[in-house]
N, C-alpha and C positions, 0 to 999 in steps of 0.2 A: 470540550467537544471530543467526540470519538471519531476517528477516521479509519475507514476500511480501505485498504490498498490492495490491489491486485496488480502484480508486476511480472513482466516477462523478462527473465534474465538475459537470454540470448540476444534479444532485440534491444535491450535496455529501454524498454517501453512501459510506461504506466498505462495499464488497461482500464483501471477503474479507481476512482477516488470518490468515495461515498461518505457523507457526513451524517453523524447521529448525535442527538443531544445526549448529555450525560445520563439522563434518566431513561434512555433507550438502550442501555447496555445489553439487555437480553436480546433485543432485535439485532443489534450489531453482531453479537456472538453467533446468532443463528445464521446471519448472512455470511459471516466468515466461514462457518462450518460447511455451508452449502458450497461455497467456492473451493474450499480445501478438498471436499469430497469429489468435486468435478475434476480437480487436478491431481488426485491422489497418486496416479501412476506416472506423473510427469514432473520431474524435479526442476524443469525450466521455469516453473511458475512459483511465485512467492505471494502468499496471502497473509496480511498482518492487520491487526487492530492497534492503533496508536492513539494515545491521549495527548492533546495539545490545546493550548489556550486559543489558538487561531491557526488558520491555514498558513499564514505567514510564519508563525513559530514552527510549524511542522516542516515547512520548506527549509528553514534554517537548521533544524536538528536532524532531518532525514533527507537532505538534499539529493542524495543519489537516486531516489525514486522519481525525481523531477528533471533529471538530466539525461540527454541522449548518450549513446555510446561514445561519440566523439568527445563530448564534454567530460565524460568519466575518464576516458583514456588520457585526455590532456591534464586532468587533475592528478593522475597517478604518477 
């Protein structure tokens, strides 16, 4: 699976989690580009495409996208 993540750094907030099948990589890349262009002048936003076997695996490997600021601060 391919996961599109839109994350607001200052708020520590996941704004979007969109899932694409592996054979929809082109659509995922187009969606990522659209979001990156929308935020091109604002470094507070992070837009990434990640591959993972499941959302559970994604949450394990990239947990910071799923934790609020308090949880991130406590982990630091």
